[in-house]
C-alpha positions as CSV (number, residue, x, y, z in Angstrom):
1,X,6.2,75.4,-20.1
2,X,6.5,77.5,-17.1
3,X,8.8,77.4,-14.1
4,X,8.9,79.0,-10.6
5,X,11.9,79.9,-9.0
6,X,11.9,80.2,-4.7
7,X,13.6,78.7,-2.3
8,X,11.8,75.5,-1.3
9,X,9.0,73.4,-2.5
10,X,5.7,75.0,-2.4
11,X,3.3,74.6,0.2
12,X,0.6,72.1,0.3
13,X,2.3,70.0,-2.0
14,X,3.7,66.1,-1.4
15,X,7.4,66.4,-1.0
16,X,9.2,63.1,-1.5
17,X,13.5,62.4,-1.1
18,X,15.0,62.0,-5.0
19,X,18.4,61.2,-6.9
20,X,20.7,63.7,-7.0
21,X,19.5,65.6,-10.5
22,X,21.6,68.2,-10.6
23,X,25.4,66.3,-9.4
24,X,26.2,67.9,-6.1
25,X,26.7,64.7,-4.6
26,X,23.4,65.3,-2.2
27,X,20.0,64.4,-3.0
28,X,17.1,66.2,-3.9
29,X,13.2,66.9,-4.0
30,X,10.4,66.1,-6.0
31,X,6.7,67.3,-5.4
32,X,3.5,67.5,-6.6
33,X,0.8,70.0,-6.0
34,X,-3.2,69.8,-5.3
35,X,-6.2,71.4,-7.4
36,X,-6.8,72.4,-10.8
37,X,-3.2,74.4,-11.1
38,X,-1.0,71.2,-9.8
39,X,2.3,71.3,-10.7
40,X,5.1,68.6,-10.4
41,X,8.7,69.9,-9.6
42,X,11.7,69.3,-8.6
43,X,13.6,71.5,-4.7
44,X,17.4,70.9,-5.6
45,X,19.5,70.2,-2.1
46,X,20.5,74.4,-3.4
47,X,17.3,75.3,-2.9
48,X,16.8,76.4,-6.8
49,X,13.0,75.5,-7.9
50,X,11.3,74.4,-11.0
51,X,8.0,72.8,-12.0
52,X,5.7,72.3,-14.6
53,X,2.1,72.1,-14.7
54,X,0.3,68.8,-14.6
55,X,-1.3,68.8,-18.4
56,X,-4.2,66.3,-17.9
57,X,-7.8,65.8,-18.1
58,X,-7.6,62.5,-15.9
59,X,-9.7,63.3,-12.3
60,X,-7.4,60.9,-10.5
61,X,-4.4,62.0,-7.8
62,X,-1.3,62.3,-9.9
63,X,2.3,60.9,-8.6
64,X,5.8,60.5,-9.8
65,X,8.7,58.8,-9.6
66,X,12.4,60.1,-10.9
67,X,15.3,58.7,-11.9
68,X,18.6,58.4,-14.5
69,X,18.5,56.4,-17.7
70,X,20.9,56.1,-20.1
71,X,24.4,55.8,-20.0
72,X,24.9,59.5,-19.9
73,X,22.4,59.1,-17.1
74,X,19.6,62.1,-18.4
75,X,17.7,62.7,-15.1
76,X,13.8,62.4,-15.7
77,X,10.5,61.9,-14.1
78,X,7.1,60.2,-15.2
79,X,4.3,61.4,-13.9
80,X,1.1,59.1,-13.5
81,X,-2.6,60.5,-14.0
82,X,-3.9,57.2,-14.0
83,X,-5.2,57.5,-17.8
84,X,-1.4,58.3,-18.6
85,X,2.5,58.9,-17.8
86,X,4.0,62.4,-18.9
87,X,7.4,62.4,-19.6
88,X,9.7,64.8,-18.1
89,X,13.6,65.5,-18.9
90,X,14.7,67.5,-15.3
91,X,18.3,68.6,-17.2
92,X,19.3,72.4,-17.7
93,X,17.5,73.1,-14.1
94,X,13.8,73.1,-16.0
95,X,10.9,70.5,-15.9
96,X,10.6,70.1,-19.4
97,X,7.9,67.8,-21.2
98,X,9.7,65.2,-23.4
99,X,8.8,65.7,-27.1
100,X,7.8,62.7,-29.5
101,X,8.7,62.3,-33.7
102,X,5.8,64.3,-34.5
103,X,6.3,67.3,-31.9
104,X,4.0,66.5,-29.6
105,X,4.5,65.9,-25.4
106,X,5.7,62.1,-25.5
107,X,2.9,60.1,-23.3
108,X,2.6,56.7,-22.0
109,X,-0.4,54.9,-22.3
110,X,-2.2,53.1,-19.0
111,X,-4.3,51.0,-20.8
112,X,-6.8,53.3,-22.0
113,X,-5.7,53.6,-26.0
114,X,-3.7,51.0,-28.1
115,X,0.0,52.4,-27.5
116,X,-0.2,49.9,-23.5
117,X,-0.9,49.7,-20.5
118,X,2.6,51.0,-18.7
119,X,5.9,51.9,-18.4
120,X,9.2,51.0,-16.9
121,X,13.3,51.3,-16.6
122,X,14.8,48.1,-17.1
123,X,18.8,47.0,-17.0
124,X,20.3,46.8,-20.4
125,X,24.1,46.0,-20.5
126,X,24.4,47.5,-17.1
127,X,22.8,51.2,-18.0
128,X,18.8,52.0,-16.6
129,X,16.7,52.1,-20.1
130,X,13.4,54.1,-20.9
131,X,10.6,51.2,-22.6
132,X,6.4,51.1,-22.9
133,X,5.5,48.0,-21.2
134,X,2.2,46.7,-23.3
135,X,0.6,43.5,-21.2
136,X,-2.0,41.7,-23.2
137,X,-4.8,38.7,-22.5
138,X,-6.4,37.2,-24.8
139,X,-8.3,34.6,-22.7
140,X,-10.7,37.1,-20.2
141,X,-7.0,38.1,-18.1
142,X,-6.3,34.7,-17.1
143,X,-2.6,34.9,-18.9
144,X,-0.8,37.5,-20.9
145,X,1.1,38.2,-23.2
146,X,3.9,40.9,-22.6
147,X,6.4,43.3,-25.0
148,X,8.7,46.1,-24.2
149,X,9.3,48.8,-26.3
150,X,12.5,51.1,-26.4
151,X,11.7,54.7,-25.8
152,X,15.6,56.4,-26.5
153,X,16.3,60.0,-25.5
154,X,19.1,62.6,-27.2
155,X,21.8,63.7,-25.3
156,X,19.4,66.5,-23.4
157,X,17.0,64.8,-23.2
158,X,14.4,66.9,-24.5
159,X,13.3,63.9,-27.7
160,X,12.1,60.9,-27.7
161,X,12.2,58.0,-30.3
162,X,10.6,54.5,-29.7
163,X,13.5,51.8,-30.6
164,X,12.9,48.1,-31.3
165,X,9.5,46.1,-29.5
166,X,10.4,42.4,-28.2
167,X,8.8,40.4,-26.5
168,X,9.1,39.7,-22.4
169,X,7.0,36.6,-21.7
170,X,4.1,34.3,-23.3
171,X,1.5,33.0,-21.1
172,X,2.5,34.6,-18.3
173,X,0.4,34.5,-15.2
174,X,-2.0,37.8,-14.1
175,X,-0.1,38.1,-10.8
176,X,3.0,37.5,-12.5
177,X,5.4,40.3,-11.7
178,X,6.4,41.3,-15.4
179,X,2.5,41.4,-16.0
180,X,2.0,43.7,-12.3
181,X,5.3,45.6,-13.5
182,X,3.5,46.1,-17.5
183,X,0.8,47.7,-15.6
184,X,2.6,50.4,-13.5
185,X,4.6,53.5,-14.2
186,X,8.1,53.0,-12.7
187,X,11.9,53.4,-13.2
188,X,14.1,50.8,-12.0
189,X,12.8,49.5,-8.1
190,X,10.6,52.9,-8.1
191,X,7.2,52.6,-8.3
192,X,4.6,55.6,-8.7
193,X,2.8,56.1,-5.9
194,X,4.9,53.9,-3.4
195,X,8.0,55.8,-4.4
196,X,7.7,59.5,-5.3
197,X,5.8,62.6,-4.5
198,X,1.4,61.9,-4.4
199,X,-1.0,65.0,-4.8
200,X,-2.6,65.5,-1.4
201,X,-6.3,65.5,-1.5
202,X,-7.8,68.9,-2.0
């Protein structure tokens, strides 16, 4: 991971207001810059700026959402590249790729492999929890079975482990909200591409 330090988001990036991630009581900003060296970054209300490269071969424009999850409100970012969703921790004034149990970057499949079709954050006992989502059809897209696998972060938000898998819906229609959500990158009410920065056309 590399970091840029400056007093504002880089010129040319798409900037979006986000939740307060550094607990100073003020909203912060998330941004994405375009091009071959595209980056996702955060600029706090105090002017601290930190970022990381979007490491993906996907040619689609990246988009992102930022939220705080689990009981200790860990700040995270989900960056949707179209083919996968990258998971970043925003704790400690850094954009850090979250690692899986094998020490590799934790990514969510977008239906291009066998790991799932989307990612979301659902309230569990009043707390937003991260989860991988999978919508599977056995009748050529007429109805879907949807499952959810909880993803738990450590106290620093730097490592993620898969928790229990549970069935969310069976026989749901293709236009049902539960199916739509399982095919998106979202967290709570925020959906990537709508409620966060989107990579500008380069």
